[in-house]
N, C-alpha and C positions, 0 to 999 in steps of 0.2 A: 841152297842161299839163306844169307840172312838179311837182314832189312836194307842194308847199305848197299849188299850186293845186287838185291834184286832193284830196286832204283836205280842204281847206276846204269845197270840195264836196261831197262824199259824210259830211261831218262827221266824222271823225278827224283823229288827227294824224300831222303826220310821220314821229314814232317809230315809231307803228303800221303806218302803209304797209312801213317796211325792215322792221320784226319780220312782217309777211305775207310779206314777201320772203323774209327768213332762213328760214321757216318754211314756204317753198315754196306757200303757197296761193296767192300774188298771182304769174306769173309776170315776170321782169323785162321793162320795155321795151326798146324800142330807145331807143339814147344820140346826143344830137346832138354836132355835132363838139368841140364845146366840152365834151363828157363829161358833161353832164348829160342826166336820165332825160328822155321824153319820152312821155306819157300822150295814152292816146285815147279815145275816148268808150265803148269795149271793155274797158279798164281799169276806168274807172269804174261801169260797170254791175256787174262779177266784183267790185269791191269793196263796193260797195253790198250787195250780196248777202251776203258775208263780213261784213262789218255787223251787217246784221239778224239774219241766221244766231246771231251770237255774243250778239247782244243778247237773245234767247230762253236763254241760259243754255247752247249748245252751245260743248264744249273745240273746240281745233284740229284734236285727231286727228279729232273729229266732223263740224268742218266740212269736211276733207280728203276724208272718206266721203262725203260729200253732193255734192261740188263732183264727184269723181271719178265719179259714176255719171251720165251722161248723160238716164238715161229716167227719173230722179227717184224710182226707188224705195228709193233709200239713205236718201231727205228722207223719205219718211214712217216708215221704219223707225225710225229716229232720231231723230225727231219725236214718233212714240210710245211710244219708250224715256225720251224728255228728258220726257213728260205723266206717265208712271208713276212717275219721280221728284220732281216736285213735287207729286204726290198723297201719295207717301211723306212727304215734307218737310214740308205743311201738316199732316198726323194729327201729327206728330210736332211740331210748333209748336203746335197745338191742346191736345197734351197736356201741353204743357210751360206754358203761359198758365196754363192751368186748375191746375195745381200751384202755378204760382207766386200766383195768387188765392188760394188755399187759405192759402198760405204769410204773404200780406200778412194776410188776414184775423186768422191768429193773433199775428201780429207787431203789428197795431194794437189787439187786447185783451191785449197783456201776457204771452200765453202761448208764444210762439215761445222755445225753448230759446235760451241763450249761443251756443252750440257748433251751432247750428242752421245754414244748413239741416236738416233729417232728414226720413226718410220720414214721411209720415201713421200708420203704425203705431207706429214708434217715438215720435214726439211724442204719440201720443195715450199710450202709456205713460208717459212720464215726466211727463207732467201731470197724470195719476192719481194718480203718487206723492207729489206735492207738493211741499212744503220736506224735503229729506232732508238729516239728521244730519250734522255738521260730524266726517267719517269718512273716514279716507285709502282704507279700502275700497269704501267709497261711490262713490268718486270715480274709481276704478279701474274698480269694475264698470259706471258712466256711459260712459269710455272703451269697455271691451269692447263696450256696445252698440253705440257709435256706430260702430266698427269693423265689428261684424257686421252694422251696418245698410246697408255697404256691399257687402261681402265676400257674405252670405246671397243666392242669387236668390233673385226678385221672389217666384215663387211660392211659395216656400216662407218669406217672410219676416215673411206675414200669422200664420202656421200656429204660426209661435216667438215673435211676439210677444205674441200671444193665450197662450200659456204660461207664458210669463216673465211676465205680469199676475200670474197667481194666485202667484207666486214673491214675485213684489216687494212684496205685501201686508206679505209676514213679514220682510222684509230688515232692517228695525229691531232684531230680535231674533237678525239675526248677524252685524252689521257689529263691532257691538262685541267679540266672540269670536273674530271674526278678527284688528282691531287689535291684541287682546290679545297677538297672536302674531308680531308684528312683531320682529324678530332673532331669535325661535327657532328652534330645528331640529327635525327632523323627529320626533323622538323624544321630542319635548314630550308631557307626559301631559295637557296643555290639548286635543290636537288632535282626540283622540275625542270630546269633549263638541261641541267645534264640528263636527263632523264631521254628528256626529248631528242637531244641531238645524240643520246646512243642509240634512241630509237630509230631515227633517221637513218646511223649504219649499218644497221641491220635487216636481213633478208624475212621473210615472213616467215618460213620455214626456221628460224631459231625463235622463233617467239613459243617457248614451253614454259610450261608451270613450273615453277621454281618452288621446291619444298624451303619453306621459311620458318620451322618452327624444330622440337624435338622432333629424336627418331617416333617412328611410329611402332606398335606392337612388335610387328616383323621385324624392323631394325633396317627399314630397306636400303639399299643400297644407294639411290636415286640421293633419299633425306640424310644419310651419312655421310656423303659427298657433298652434297651442298652445305653443311655443317663446316667440314674442313674448309671447303673455297671460301667460304666469308666468315671464317674466325676472325683472322687479324682484321678486316676491312672495318672502317670507322662505320657507326652507325647511318651516317650520310651517304657513304659509298656504296652499301649495302641496299639502302632504302631506291636510292637511282636506280640499282642495278634492276630491283625487283619493278619499280615501278617503269623500266622502259621494255622490260619483258611482257609486261600488260599492255602496254600501248603499243605493241608490235603484235600481241594476239587480237589484241581489237580493230588493226588494223587488218588483219587476215580475213577476220570473220566478215569484215564491211565490203574487201572485195571479191566473198564470194559471191 
């Protein structure tokens, strides 16, 4: 048989046969006087086995391991590993389908945020807020929440969003005060009042240390993230937020 004939017999393409030759899976057969390859039944059997193994999802390196083991022990080990991989993929796909189904329900009901898809926790938080006022700080807040939705570990996200729900109820009081600080310097006398109102909205658990300067030698995520969050805020707005966090920390210490 020539290459086209063995390829047609086994159900692969001549290009695949050549690739298996180049990969060392299928030995080169003897050639006729005219230089054409001459394949026999043994070649066809081996090629058929290669096809079956690749159709199971094995990579060429895994197929090579199986073919190199004459007693078949390699096949059992590789197939068990493949079965485990497929089971993990099935679980991941099932979880993604469940997530997609929930998003579809929200979208069909008109409750999916325009900047979605977001986590169920953040989606629930934004739905509970309702229509936010036309406010640059409200828009910035939403951007920050969407970013945190991605960078915060999943196990922490639900707790964080739960804390944010309590703070978000009072957001409408804070946004006008922070918006008014746009373009102002850090020593603006309105900073203290904005910080006081913001601190009153925040639960004690949100009183965290906010990195305030350049990244440290390790280029920590917290520092670089804080730099990104405060990059386009006015000095007075940034100062108000830092002061509010400090006030919350002090309140937390007093309540212990």
